[in-house]
N, C-alpha and C positions, 0 to 999 in steps of 0.2 A: 332577325335574319339568321337562317340556319348556318351552322358551322361547316366550313368546307372540309371535304375529305381529301385524302392524299391522291385520290383518283381524279379529282377536279382541278387539274393543273392548267391554268390559263395564263399566258404571259401578259405583261402590261403593255402599254403603248410603245415602249422601247424594247420589247422582246425579252424582258427579264422575268424570271420566275421568282415570286416573292411569297413569303409566309411570315406570320407572326408567331414568335416563340418567346415565352417568358414575359416578365414585367420589369419595367424600369420607372424611375421618377423623372418626369419632364422638368424643364426649367420653371414651369409654372407650379411645380410641386404636386402635380397629379400623378397617380399610379396608372400607367397604361402599358399595353402590350408593345413589345418591341418588334418592328418589322425588319426582317433580314432579306437581302437580295442574294439569290443562290446562282446567279449566272443565267445564260441563255440556252444551256443544254439540259434537256429534261431529265435524262438519266443521271447526269452528274448532280443536278439540283436535288433529286430525291436522296442520293447518297449523302450529300452535304447536310440536308435537313436532318437526317438520322443522327449524324454526329453532333449537331447543335442541340437536338432534343436530349441526347445522352448527357451532354454537358449541363443542360438546364435541370435534368433530374438530379444530377450530382449537386448543383447549387441549392436545390430545394432541401436535399438531405443535410448539407452543411448548415443551412438556415435553421433547421430543426435542432441541430446539435449545438447551436451557438447560444441558446437561451441558458443563462446561468442557473444552477440548482443550489438553493440555499439550505443550510441545515442548522437548526431544525427548520422545516418549511413553515412559512407564514400562512395564515388562513387564505390569503388571496392566491397562494401558489398551489392550493389543493386541486384546483381545476384550471391549470394554466391554459391560456389561449396561445395557440401556435402563431409565431410571427409570420407575416406575409413575406414570402421570399422575393428577392429583387436581384436583378443583375448588378453586380458590383463593377466598378471601373475595370478591375483586373479580369473578372470572368467575362465581361462584355467584350473586352479587347480580344480575348482568346476566341470567343464565339464568332466575332466578325471575321477573324482570320480563317476559322473553320468554314464559314459560309462562303468565303472567297476561294476555297479549295486547297488551303494550306494543310499539308499532312504533318509537317513539323513546325512547331512554333519557335521562331527565332526571337531570343530575348536580348534586347540591347542593354548596354551599360550606360548609366548616367555619367555626366561630366564629373561629378564630385564623388562618384561611387568608387570605393576601394576594391581591389581584387578580392579581399576577404568577404566584404558585404555582397559583391556580385555573385560569388560562388554560393554564398548562403542563400541569396534570393532564388537562384535557379534550383537549389536543393529544396527549398520550401515549396516552390511551384510544383516540382516533381512529386513531392509528398502530398500536396493538396489535391493534385489532379493526376492520379497514378495511371490513367488510361490515355494520357496525352504525352507526346514526345516533345521535349524541349531541347533546343540547340543554342549554345551561347554564340552570340555574334562575334564577340571578342574572345577567341579561344585562348589566346596567350594569358589574358587577365584571369580567365576562369581557371586555367591550369595552375597559375600562381596561387589563387585563392584556395583551390582544392588541396594543393600541397600544404598550405598553411594549416588548414583544418585537419588534415591527416596527421601532421606532426603534432598538432595540439592534442588530438585524440590519443595518439600513442603515448605522449608525455603524461597525460592524465591517467591512462590505463596503467602505465607502469607505476605511477605514484600510488594508485589504489592498490596494486598488487604488493607494493612494498609495505604499505600500511596494513593490508589484510591479505597475507599470502594464502590463506585458506579460502578466499573468495574467488571464484572463477567467473569469467564473463558469460559462460553458457555451459549447459550440460553436454559433455562430450563422451565419446566412447573411450575405452581404456587401452592402455599400452599392450597388455597381454592379449586382448581381443584382436588388436591390429596385428600382432605377431602371428596369431593363429591364422588369420586371413592371408597373411603373407606366405606362410608355409603352403596353404592350399593353392595359392596362385603359382608358386614355384613348382609344386608337384604337377600342376596342369601343364605348365609351359615346358619344363625340362623332362620330357619323356622320350623314349626311343622305341621304334617298332620292333617287335619280336614275334616269332611264330605263335607265341601264347598271348599276343595282344600287346598294347603299349605298356611299357614298364618305366618307372622313374629312373632317371640316371643317378650315378653316384654323386653328382653335384647336388641333386635334390635331397639325397640322404644326408649329405654334409650340412646343408642349410638347416634341415630339421634338427640335427644334433646341436648346432650352434644356437638355434632358437630355444631349445630346451635349457641350455646353459644360461641364456639371458633371462628366461623366466624364473629360473631358480635363484639368480643373483640379484634381480631388481624387482621392487614392489610393483604392483599393478596400479600405476598412477593414471589419472586422466590424461588424455592426449594433449589437452590444452596446457598442461604443465611442461610439455616438451617444447618450450620456447628456446631461445638462444642459451639461456642459463641452464635449462634442463638438458639440452643436447650436450653442452660442454661437460656437465656433471657426468652424463652417461659415458662419454668418451674418456674423460679423465680417470674414471674408475678403472678402466682397462689399461690406460696408459701407465698407471702407477703400479701395475702388476699385483693384483690382489693375491692373497694367500690361497693355497689349495684347500679344498674341503674334503678330500679323499681321506677316509679314516686309516687307510693302509699306509699313508705317508706321514710318518711321525719323526720329528716334529713337522708341523706345517711349514711350507716354504713358498716363496713367491712363484706364481705360475710362470711357465716357460714363455720366453719372448715370442716364439712362433705362435703359440696358442693365443696370446693376447692380440697379436697382429691379425690372426684369422678372425677373431671375434669383432675387432674394430672394422675390418673389411665387411663383415656381415651386417654390422650396424649401419654402415654407409649404404649398402645395397638396400637394406630395409627402409631407411628413411627416403631414399630416392624413389622406391616403389610407392611408399606412403604419400609422397608429394604428388604423384601423378594418378593415384587411385581415385576413381570417382565414388567409391564407397565411403571414403573418409574426406572430411573437409580440411584436414591438416595440411599446412604448407611449410616448407623449409624456412627458417628464419633468414632474413636478408643477408646477414653476414655468416651464414653457415659454412661457406667454403673457406673462411679464414680460421675456422677452429682447428686446433692442433690435433693430429691423429698419430704422431709418431710415438711408439712405445719406448719407455725409458729403459736404458741398460744400466746395470750395476758396474762399478769400476772394475770388479773382478772379471766381469764378462768382456769388457772392452780391452783389457790387457791379457786376456787368457790366451795361452799358446797351445792348449791341448789339441785344438783342431789342426794345428800345424805339425804337431809332433806325434800324434796318435794316428796310426794307420787304420782306416775303416773299410778296407777291402782286402782281397786275398792275393797272395803272391803265387807264382807259377807252381812252386812245389806243394803249396797247400791245395791248389786247384787239382793237382795230380792225385792227392790223397782223396779228395772228395769224389773225383771221377771214378776212382777205383771202387768205391763203396756204392755207387749209384745204380739204380735200376735203369732200364732203357728210358722210361718216361722221365725220371729225374734227370738222367743224362741229357735228354732233349731240352729240358728247361734250362739246364746248366749251359749248354752250348748256344742256345738261342740268346741267352743273356750275354755271353761272351762274344759270339760271332756277329750278332746284330744289335747289341746294346739294348735289348728289349726287357722291360719289366713285365709284371703280370698283366697290365692293361693291354700292352701291345701283343704279347703272346696269346692272350685270351681272345683277341679279335683278329688273329691271323686266319686267313682263308686259304683254301687250296689255290684260288686264283692268284694269290700273291707268290706262289712258288713256281720258279722256272727251272725245273730239275732236268727235263729231257728236251728242252727247246732252246734255241739261240736267244741271246739277249735282244730285246726289241730295238735297242739303239746301238747295236754292235758297230755299225758303220761310223756313227758319231764318235764312239769310244776309240775306234781305230784311227780315224783321221784327225781328230781334234785332241783327244786325251792321251794318245799314244799308248792305248791299252788294247791288246789283241785278245779278243774273245776266242776261246778254244772250245771244241765240241765237248770236252770233259767238264767245262765250267758250268756251274749252277748258281742261281741267284735267288734272293728274296727281294721283291720290289713291293714297297709298302707305303701307305700314307697313314700317319698317326691318327688314332681315333679321336683324340681330343683337339689337336691343333691343326690337323690336315697337312702337316709338314711331310714332304715326300722324302723317301730314303731308299737307297739301293745297297745290297750287301752281296759280296762274293762269298759263297759258302765253302767252308772247309769240308774235306771228304767225309769226316765223321758226322758233321752236321747234315750233309746231304743224305747219307744213309739213314740217319735217324728220322729225317723228315719223310723218307719213303716208308719207313716203318710206321710212322705216325699216320700216314695216309691209309695204309692197310688196316691199322687199328680202327681208325674212324669209320671206314667202309663197313667193317664187321659190326660195329655198334649201331650204325644207321640201319643196316640190313636186319639186324636182330630185333631192334626196338622200333624201327620205323619213324624215328625222330626227323624233324625238318630242319634242324640246325645245320648251317653251312660252315660253322667254325671248325678249325682243325682240331682244337683241344676240347674233347667232350669226355665226361666221366663215364664209367661203366654203366651208370644208371641213366645215361642219356641227357644229363644236365650240363650246362655250359660251365667251363672253368671261370670265365669272366661274367659274373652275374651278381645281383643283389640277393641277400638271404631271403627266406620266406617272409620275414617281417618287413622287407623292403626298406630297411633303415641302414643296413650295413653292407659293405661289399664282401663277397665271399672270400674267406681266408685260405682257399685251397692251395694257392702257390706257397704261402708262408708255412702252411701245415706240412706240405710235402718236403719243403726245404728243411724245416726243423726235424722232421723224421729222419732225413738223410744225415743231418749233423749228429743226431743222437746215436746213430749206428757207428759213425766215425768215432765219437767220444768213448764208446765202449772199449776200443782198442787204443785210443789216443787221448787219455784224460787231459783236460785243459786245452783241448784243441780250440783254436780261435773261432769265436762265433760272430759272424756278421750277418745282417739281414739279407733276404733274397735280392733286394734292390742293389746290394753292394756289387753284384755281378756287372751291372751297368757301369759302376765306378771303376771296377777292375779293368773292364774292356776299354773304356775311354782313356784310362791312364796308359795302357799298353799301346793304343793307337797313337796317342800324342807323343810317346817316347820314340816311336819309330818313324814319326812323320812330323806334323806341326799342329798348332792350335786350331787353325781353320779346318783342317781335315778331321780332327777330333770332333769339332762342332757339327760338321756335316754328317759324320758317322752317328752322332747322338740325335740327329734330326732336330737340331735347334732352329728356332724361327729366324734368328739373325746370326749366322756364323761369322759374318763380318760386321761387327757392331757399329762401325763408323759409316756404313752405307746401308740404309734401309731399302733402297730400290735396286740393289744389285741383282737380286733374284728375278726381277722383272726383265732384265736385259741379257742375262747370261745363265747358263746351266751350272749347277753345282759340280765341283770337281770330283765326281764319283770315281774317275780313274785313279786319283790319288788314294781314295778310300780303299779301292780294291788292292792296290799295291801295298798299302799299309796292312791290310788283313792277311796278305800273303806272308809278310814278315812276322806278324803276330802268330800265325799258324806254326811257323818254324820255331819261334820262341817257346811255344806251348807244346812242343813235341813230347816232353816227358809226361805231360798230362794225358795225351792220347795213348802213349805207350802203357800207361798205368791201367787203362781199361782192359777188360777181358778180351780174349781173342774174338769172340762173337759178342760184340758189345750191344747188339740189338736183341739178344736172347734174354728172356725173363728168367732171373735166377730162381732156383727152388727155394721155397720158404724155409728158412733156417733160423733156429733160435740160438745157434752157436755163432758168436761174432766171427767176422771174416778173418781177423788176426789169429784167432785160435785155430780156425780151420787150416790156415796156411802153416801154422806151427805143427799141427798134427802130421801134415804131409811131409814137412821138412824132417821131423823126427823119424818117420817111417823110412825115409830115404837114408837116414843114418843107421838103419838096421835095428831100431828099437822095437820091442814087442808092445802089443796093445796094452797090457797092464802098466808098463813103464810109461808109455805115452800118456795114458789117462792120469797117472799120478803126477806127472810133470806139468801137464797142461791144466789140470784141475777140473776135469770133466769125467762123466761116467764112461765105462768101457764100451757100452752100447753106442754112445755118441762117437767115440773114436772109430768103431767098426763102420757105422753108417757113413761117416765122413770119408774114410778110406775107400769104401765101396764106390762112392759118388765121384771123388776127386782123384783117387790114386789108381785103383785097379781098372777103372773104366777106361783110362787112357793107356793102359798097358805098361805103367811104370813098374820098375823092379828095384 
């Protein structure tokens, strides 16, 4: 009788579609084909038949693989006869469930079966039939068994690693390779739009610098060695303050506390990224969050009083000296630091839109009725949101600050008109580049603020040897100290644009406005206290001084001696400069203003 094709589907007397698939051994010991019933729906029957046939093909393959291979082979094994494949009790049970339309095979647990053996049974079934989905009927027992085998495997793996630490469970990618991928990901994520296209932020540059340090300090180990012990060793290296490797530092000393804290923070960010990265199969150890990350301090550091007894900012009389020697641009940077508490990042991102020089304060009614601060037509303000934290700030401008900002706007317009640059920032160099930017290598932040500040201090030191040197950022410290002394701590925190000026209440800013009226009143008082600083500036403090190689102190001395009636040769000898220098100085500073 010819074999039926799949197109010749005829139901039996009970409406069922049936087909023979595979072979089994009957009770009489005969090998016969097994007839399956595929239900009474033709389309479903065809789909179920395909799944049963797929299972039978797999049974045939398992049967061929089950014949043992002896070594050396016997003569009778040279041309082995393939065994006849048969449905086993296990495979036949699965096939009957597939023919009944079951998509997931539910595995029952026996009465005497332990959770461990139950989980092992399901695992073996899944390994033996990888194209079939198995579901444990007793999920609780299966979970217990799976946990047992997981713990047993972990115990065994740890035992193997202890006995053979140079044997890894698999070939993995390396630590340095992952660090390089992390830097690429950070540079893609942390960018900011500019007229010249997207540029990496300063945070991306800092990450790259930290990663360079990590690669220089740690060997390129396989990622599989970054288990709990490996992560602990990585963190402990920096917690214990390794010595510096800079050849200029002799003798070598433990690295700074802040530096080690920054590196540990970078390690934590890197491992978090690595855990979620699809490019790498590494996962954080289960107890990673319990690892210690605090950097150890030396006893001398814990009891050190230098920070409390050393002043790291300028006093009003020192600020007066600095203002006297400053150019208009340097004076602008000085007053923005004092009047608005701004460092380079804030000054460099200041826009003309932030300046309210000739317009009323947008919240003048609120300030008058709620804050008891009356805005006057002569008042000017800077209203700004910090580039990094988006914390909002408002500042009442001093008269000198207001005039210098008007000068800066005119300066910016000339540069934009001359060069056609598209930058909207207030502070632009004469070449049309931003003050606040990354260097050409895109690894470091431009040092233009520090460079201009140091140039100003060098001019001061020519006439005042040993003059106190504080960094440009110290202006913010000086300003906050002055504000706090004339007001209170909350007002100083609002002035500094801190995220939480009232540390006990995280939600206060959601329900009320910050007390900018108090900030404005404090700035008024600070302006009065800094009157000697303003008086020290030239009469036309927005005029660019003529380029002079003679220190300002010597110029003033020359004019003073001339007023005393001294002749040019006498003045030159006393001041220690050439007679031509005396003549040029007197022509520019003495005769020009009609002094006698």
